[in-house]
Every structure is written in structure tokens, then in C-alpha cells.
C-alpha positions in Angstrom: 71.2 -18.1 -68.8 73.4 -18.2 -71.9 76.5 -18.7 -69.8 74.8 -21.5 -68.0 74.1 -23.3 -71.3 77.7 -23.0 -72.4 78.9 -24.3 -69.1 76.5 -27.3 -69.3 77.8 -28.1 -72.8 81.4 -27.8 -71.7 80.7 -30.1 -68.7 78.8 -32.4 -71.1 81.8 -33.0 -73.4 84.1 -33.7 -70.4 81.5 -35.9 -68.6 80.6 -38.1 -71.6 84.3 -38.8 -72.1 85.0 -39.4 -68.4 82.2 -41.9 -68.2 84.0 -44.2 -70.7 87.4 -44.1 -68.9 86.5 -46.6 -66.1 85.8 -49.2 -68.9 89.2 -48.7 -70.5 91.6 -51.7 -70.4 94.5 -49.4 -69.9 93.5 -45.8 -69.2 97.2 -44.7 -69.0 97.6 -45.5 -72.7 94.6 -43.6 -73.9 95.6 -41.4 -76.8 93.7 -38.2 -76.0 94.6 -36.8 -79.5 91.9 -39.2 -80.9 89.3 -37.8 -78.4 90.0 -34.3 -79.6 89.9 -35.4 -83.3 86.6 -37.2 -82.6 84.8 -34.3 -81.0 86.2 -31.7 -83.4 85.3 -33.8 -86.5 81.8 -34.3 -85.2 81.4 -30.5 -84.7 82.7 -29.7 -88.2 80.6 -32.4 -89.9 77.5 -31.4 -87.9 78.0 -27.8 -89.0 78.2 -28.8 -92.6 75.2 -31.2 -92.6 72.9 -28.9 -90.6 73.9 -25.4 -91.6 75.4 -25.3 -95.1 72.5 -24.1 -97.5 73.1 -26.4 -100.4 73.4 -29.4 -98.1 70.1 -28.5 -96.5 68.5 -28.2 -100.0 69.9 -31.6 -100.9 68.2 -33.1 -97.7 65.0 -31.4 -98.7 65.1 -33.2 -102.0 65.8 -36.5 -100.1 62.8 -35.6 -97.8 60.6 -35.3 -100.9 61.9 -38.7 -102.0 61.0 -40.2 -98.6 57.4 -38.9 -99.1 57.3 -40.6 -102.5 58.7 -43.8 -100.9 56.1 -43.7 -98.2 53.3 -43.4 -100.8 54.8 -46.1 -102.9 55.0 -48.5 -99.9 51.3 -47.7 -99.0 50.5 -48.6 -102.6 52.2 -52.0 -102.4 51.0 -52.8 -98.9 47.4 -51.8 -99.9 47.5 -54.3 -102.7 48.8 -57.1 -100.5 47.1 -56.4 -97.2 43.9 -54.5 -98.0 42.7 -51.0 -98.3 44.6 -48.0 -97.0 43.5 -46.1 -93.9 40.6 -43.6 -94.3 38.8 -41.0 -92.2 35.5 -42.8 -92.4 33.7 -44.3 -89.3 33.7 -47.7 -90.9 33.6 -50.4 -88.1 36.6 -52.3 -89.5 40.1 -50.8 -89.4 42.4 -51.0 -92.3 45.3 -53.4 -91.7 47.6 -50.5 -92.7 46.7 -48.7 -89.5 48.5 -51.4 -87.5 52.2 -51.5 -86.8 52.7 -54.9 -88.5 51.2 -53.9 -91.8 51.5 -50.1 -91.7 55.1 -49.7 -90.5 57.1 -52.8 -91.1 56.6 -52.8 -94.9 58.7 -49.7 -95.1 61.7 -51.8 -93.8 61.2 -54.2 -96.7 61.0 -51.5 -99.4 63.9 -49.5 -98.0 66.1 -52.6 -97.7 65.4 -53.3 -101.4 66.2 -49.8 -102.5 69.4 -49.7 -100.3 70.6 -52.9 -102.0 70.0 -51.4 -105.5 71.8 -48.2 -104.6 74.7 -50.3 -103.2 75.0 -52.4 -106.4 74.8 -49.2 -108.5 77.8 -47.8 -106.6 76.0 -44.8 -105.0 76.2 -45.9 -101.4 79.8 -47.4 -101.7 81.0 -44.0 -103.0 79.6 -42.2 -99.9 80.8 -45.0 -97.5 84.3 -44.9 -98.9 84.5 -41.1 -98.3 83.5 -41.6 -94.6 85.8 -44.6 -94.3 88.8 -42.7 -95.6 88.1 -39.9 -93.2 87.9 -42.3 -90.3 91.2 -44.0 -91.3 93.1 -40.7 -91.5 91.7 -39.3 -88.2 92.0 -42.3 -86.0 94.8 -44.3 -87.7 92.7 -47.4 -88.3 92.9 -50.0 -91.1 91.0 -50.1 -94.3 88.8 -53.1 -93.5 87.5 -51.9 -90.1 87.1 -48.4 -91.6 84.9 -49.7 -94.4 82.9 -52.0 -92.0 82.3 -49.1 -89.6 81.3 -46.6 -92.2 78.9 -49.0 -94.0 76.7 -49.1 -90.9 75.3 -45.7 -91.9 73.4 -47.3 -94.8 73.2 -51.1 -94.2 72.5 -53.2 -91.2 74.8 -54.0 -88.3 75.2 -57.6 -89.5 75.3 -56.9 -93.2 78.1 -54.3 -92.9 80.7 -56.8 -91.5 79.9 -59.0 -94.6 81.8 -56.5 -96.7 85.0 -57.4 -94.9 84.2 -61.0 -94.1 87.7 -62.3 -95.3 89.4 -60.0 -92.8 87.3 -60.5 -89.6 89.5 -63.3 -88.3 92.5 -61.0 -88.6 91.1 -58.0 -86.8 92.5 -57.0 -83.4 90.3 -56.8 -80.4 90.1 -53.0 -80.7 89.0 -53.4 -84.4 86.3 -55.9 -83.4 85.2 -53.4 -80.8 85.0 -50.6 -83.4 83.0 -52.8 -85.7 80.5 -53.7 -83.0 80.3 -50.2 -81.6 79.7 -48.6 -85.0 77.0 -51.2 -85.7 75.1 -50.3 -82.5 75.7 -46.6 -82.6 74.0 -46.1 -85.9 70.6 -46.8 -87.5 70.6 -48.7 -90.8 68.9 -47.0 -93.9 66.5 -50.0 -94.1 64.7 -48.9 -90.9 65.0 -45.1 -91.2 61.8 -44.6 -93.2 59.8 -46.8 -90.8 61.0 -44.7 -87.9 60.3 -41.5 -89.8 56.7 -42.7 -90.3 56.4 -43.2 -86.5 58.0 -39.8 -85.6 56.4 -37.5 -88.1 53.5 -36.6 -85.7 56.1 -35.2 -83.2 58.5 -33.5 -85.6 56.2 -31.8 -88.0 58.6 -29.1 -89.1 61.8 -31.1 -89.2 63.4 -33.0 -92.1 63.8 -36.3 -90.3 65.8 -38.0 -93.1 68.4 -35.2 -92.6 68.6 -35.8 -88.9 68.8 -39.6 -89.2 71.6 -39.5 -91.7 73.4 -36.8 -89.7 73.0 -38.9 -86.5 74.5 -42.1 -88.1 77.4 -40.3 -89.8 78.4 -38.4 -86.7 78.0 -41.5 -84.5 80.5 -43.5 -86.6 83.2 -41.0 -85.6 82.1 -41.0 -82.0 82.0 -44.8 -82.0 85.6 -45.1 -83.1 86.6 -42.4 -80.6 85.1 -44.4 -77.7 86.5 -47.7 -78.9 90.0 -46.0 -78.8 89.3 -45.1 -75.2 88.2 -48.5 -74.1 90.9 -50.5 -75.8 93.9 -48.3 -76.5 95.9 -50.1 -79.1 98.0 -49.3 -82.3 97.3 -52.7 -83.9 96.1 -52.1 -87.5 94.8 -54.6 -90.1 95.5 -53.0 -93.5 94.4 -54.6 -96.8 92.7 -53.5 -100.0 89.0 -54.1 -99.4 87.7 -53.0 -102.8 87.1 -56.6 -103.9 85.0 -57.4 -100.9 82.6 -54.6 -101.3 80.7 -56.2 -104.2 77.9 -58.1 -102.5 75.4 -58.3 -105.3 75.8 -59.9 -108.8 73.2 -57.8 -110.6 70.4 -55.3 -110.1 67.9 -58.2 -110.0 70.0 -60.0 -107.4 70.1 -56.7 -105.4 66.3 -56.5 -105.6 65.6 -60.1 -104.5 68.4 -60.2 -101.8 67.5 -56.8 -100.4 63.8 -57.7 -100.3 64.6 -61.0 -98.5 66.9 -59.2 -96.0 64.2 -56.6 -95.4 61.5 -59.1 -94.8 63.8 -60.9 -92.3 64.5 -57.6 -90.5 60.8 -56.8 -90.4 59.8 -60.2 -89.0 62.6 -59.9 -86.5 61.5 -56.4 -85.4 57.9 -57.5 -85.1 58.5 -60.6 -83.1 61.0 -59.0 -80.7 58.5 -56.2 -80.0 55.8 -58.7 -79.1 58.1 -60.4 -76.6 59.7 -57.3 -75.2 56.5 -55.4 -74.7 55.0 -58.4 -73.0 58.0 -58.7 -70.7 57.8 -55.0 -69.8 54.1 -55.4 -69.0 54.9 -58.3 -66.7 57.8 -56.5 -65.0 55.7 -53.3 -64.5 52.9 -55.3 -63.0 55.3 -56.9 -60.5 56.8 -53.5 -59.7 53.4 -52.0 -59.2 52.5 -54.8 -56.8 55.6 -54.1 -54.8 55.0 -50.3 -54.9 51.5 -50.7 -53.5 53.0 -52.0 -50.3 55.3 -49.0 -49.8 52.9 -46.4 -51.2 54.7 -45.4 -54.3 54.2 -45.9 -58.1 57.0 -48.1 -59.5 57.7 -48.9 -63.1 60.6 -49.7 -65.4 60.3 -46.4 -67.0 60.6 -44.5 -63.8 63.6 -46.5 -62.6 65.4 -46.0 -65.9 64.6 -42.3 -65.9 66.4 -41.8 -62.6 69.4 -43.8 -63.8 69.8 -42.1 -67.1 68.7 -38.6 -66.2 72.3 -37.4 -65.3 73.5 -38.7 -68.8 70.7 -36.7 -70.6 71.7 -33.6 -68.6 75.3 -34.1 -69.9 73.7 -34.2 -73.4 72.5 -30.6 -72.9 68.9 -31.2 -71.8 67.7 -29.0 -68.8 67.4 -30.8 -65.5 63.7 -30.3 -65.3 63.3 -32.3 -68.5 66.1 -34.8 -67.9 64.0 -37.4 -66.1 61.6 -37.8 -69.1 64.5 -37.9 -71.5 66.3 -40.4 -69.2 63.3 -42.7 -69.4 63.4 -42.7 -73.2 67.2 -43.3 -73.3 66.8 -46.1 -70.7 64.0 -47.7 -72.7 66.2 -47.6 -75.9 69.2 -49.1 -74.1 67.5 -51.9 -72.3 64.8 -52.6 -74.8 65.2 -51.1 -78.3 64.6 -48.0 -80.4 61.3 -49.3 -81.8 59.8 -48.9 -78.3 61.7 -45.7 -77.4 60.8 -43.7 -80.6 57.0 -44.4 -80.4 57.2 -43.3 -76.7 58.9 -40.1 -77.9 56.3 -39.6 -80.6 53.5 -40.0 -78.0 54.8 -37.3 -75.6 52.3 -34.5 -74.9 53.1 -31.0 -76.0 55.2 -29.1 -73.5 56.7 -32.1 -71.8 60.0 -31.6 -73.6 61.1 -28.4 -75.4 61.7 -28.6 -79.2 65.4 -28.5 -78.6 65.3 -31.3 -76.0 63.2 -33.4 -78.3 65.7 -33.1 -81.1 68.7 -33.8 -78.8 67.1 -37.0 -77.4 66.1 -37.9 -80.9 69.8 -38.1 -81.7 70.5 -39.9 -78.4 68.0 -42.6 -79.4 69.4 -43.0 -82.9 71.2 -46.3 -82.7 70.9 -50.1 -82.2 72.6 -50.0 -78.8 70.6 -52.4 -76.7 70.9 -55.8 -75.2 69.3 -57.7 -78.0 71.7 -56.1 -80.6 74.6 -57.5 -78.5 73.3 -61.0 -79.1 72.6 -60.3 -82.8 76.1 -59.0 -83.4 77.8 -61.9 -81.5 75.9 -64.5 -83.4 76.0 -62.7 -86.8 79.7 -61.8 -86.8 80.6 -65.0 -85.0 79.1 -67.0 -87.8 81.5 -65.3 -90.2 84.6 -66.0 -88.0 83.7 -68.7 -85.5 87.3 -68.6 -84.1 86.7 -65.0 -82.9 83.5 -65.6 -81.0 85.2 -65.5 -77.6 86.8 -62.2 -78.5 83.4 -60.8 -79.6 81.8 -61.9 -76.3 84.7 -60.4 -74.4 84.3 -56.9 -76.0 80.5 -56.9 -76.3 79.7 -55.1 -73.0 82.3 -52.4 -73.9 80.6 -52.1 -77.3 77.2 -51.6 -75.7 78.5 -48.9 -73.4 80.6 -47.2 -76.1 77.7 -47.2 -78.6 75.3 -45.7 -76.0 77.8 -43.0 -75.2 78.5 -42.4 -78.9 74.8 -41.6 -79.6 74.7 -39.4 -76.5 77.8 -37.5 -77.7 76.1 -37.0 -81.1 73.1 -35.5 -79.3 75.3 -33.1 -77.4 77.2 -32.1 -80.6 73.9 -31.4 -82.5 72.5 -29.5 -79.5 75.3 -26.9 -80.1 73.7 -26.0 -83.4 70.1 -25.9 -82.4 
């Protein structure tokens, strides 16, 4: 059985790379050195973040900080929206038991704190380390290295703002890297909200450790896949230190971060209303068709069959691949705020603990159809003359970001 697992992992690494090659603009020019660098760097970083004792202890401290942040958010939300949830049989539910008032406020608070940490120089220090590593490994320029690495902590539209003066100079490959990294990661502003959703399913796991690990690893995978899809040596090099200062003061960081967080929270809430309604309509239509041919049809089932082979390549056993495929398909076609609650709602025994953690990493990213539109409009507004190029590489970015998250899941599975 051990040999079979090793063989599945080996096939997984090859298969997840091969899946990207048909989308390459010139597969003959693919520099396979960068593929090796990407995979090896992910394995090394995963080993450090998941196995080194003092790093684990650091994440435990961060986990305690997340608990404090959750309690602080409940305090603020309770004051504005009403009393917190209780175990009493009172006929009226607390507003904080709903998604809108119990989960979305975490996005606002975390966005504010992220902005403060950015202004204080904490996050730029970490981002620059990741950026330098990406530049050395993959021979990319400073602007796109910074823009890609910043996605670990700030949003997929906010990160390109750091390099706004250079966006109109970036090559098509560099634009692809920027979009792929944005969709292959999850911003710090939504991590705590997602942790709150997933805690019931991952009781013994430090979720902030896994979210940060997933985003850091996926930046390297995103650049690797972008190099496969658009092999190019075009580099935009400039000193980007002056562009990384996005806030004028701590108070400006607080107000701007809060405003950005509220915009994200409203956007998440409204898109969920529309998407869930559309899924319900589509499933009703599929059930109507299925009744004539005597089978149960749903979007989830169809997506499960489509994505099951990919989840097997991630290291999930075939008898669990269909369920995992449904979750990955939901995230890719809808979004992670629908896929993660579906993961949290799984009954015990449906997926093994290892499979749940692997698919957790596979779902960690903004790679979905709505994000494509957000990135095209967001980055396009910063450099209108590049909008056609953004549209041109957007489909490749969606595929590359999805595969990047899957590769991250496979890598982490090697250490579980």
C-alpha cells in the first residue's frame, strides 16, 4: 500500500504538469528547469512551514491571535448588530448566527488589521522575502515578483496597486503571473472568516498555519504554471520600493483598510446570494431532466465526475475522489465561499483526515469565473491600454491558478 501511495504521488506530479502543457503558447520553448525549481521549492518550503518546531510554535501563537481576533470581532459585531449567539431556546435567533452578520464582519476587521500591519512594515518585510525568492528562482522582474508575492496577504486587486506604474510595461507572461498568483492565493482579509466556517471540520488543526502555507506555496506554483503557458524571457526590472507605500499614516491605514474590507464583505455577500440562487435554478432544471431518464442529476455530481481525476492526481484515494472533485468543481465554477462551507458540512467518514486536508489546500484560492471578471476590471482600470492583453491571458490564468492550488495540495499531502 505504501508503494502504491508513492506511485500515486509520482504520477500526480507528472500529471498536474502535463495538464498545463496543452494550454502552452509554445510547448517547445518551455523551460523545464523552472518546473523543477517550482516543485522542489514548494517541497522545501512546505517542510519548513509544516515540520520545523519553532515555525510550528510561531503558528500556534498566530492561532491564539486568531482566537482573540474572533472574540474581538464578536464584541464589535454584537454592539452594532445585537446580542451574540447563546445556547438558550429563545425564539429569536441572534443576528450573529447568520452568515451576513456572523462571518462577513471578520473580513472587515482583518482587512483593517492587514492595512495597519502593511503600513507598519511587517507585511512588506515578509512579502519582499517571498518576492526575492521568486525573482531568483524563476528569473522574473522586481515589479511582478512583488505583485505576485503580495497576494499572500492582500487582495487580488489590491496587490497590483503596489506596482501600478509598471503594469502598462509588463509583458503578457508577467500579466499572466500577476493574475495567476491573485487567483491561486487567498487574501489575509478573508482567512479569518474562512477559519470560522471550517473550525467545526478541522478541530485539531491550526488553520491559520494551513492558510498561510497554502498561499505562500501557491505563489511559487502560480509562477511555475505561468512559465509553462507563456514561455518567455521578457523581464520588466525596476526598483519598486517607492510604490509599496500605499497608506499615509496609521489612521489612513485603519480607515482605508476598513473601507476596503466592507467593500469585500458586501461583494462576497451579494455574489453568494446570486450564485446560490443560480445553482438552485440549475439543479432544479437538471433534476427535471433527470426524472425523465431515471437518474439524479445535479451540478455537484457533474462537477464531481469532471474533477475526480484531478483530485486523484492530488493524492486523494479514488473512492474519495468523487466527493473531493465535487468540492473542487464548486470552487472553480462558483467560489471558495460556497466550497468551504460544503467541506465543513461533510459527515464524518466521507473523507479521511488526510484527504480533507489535501482538498482544503486545493480549495485555497480565488480561482473561479467571477474572479476573472474582477481581475480584468480591476487591473484594467489601472492600465486601460492593457485590457485586451488581460482578457487574452485570463483563461490561461484561471487554469494555471486552479492547477497551482492542486499542486500545493499534492505537495502538502507528502508531509501528512
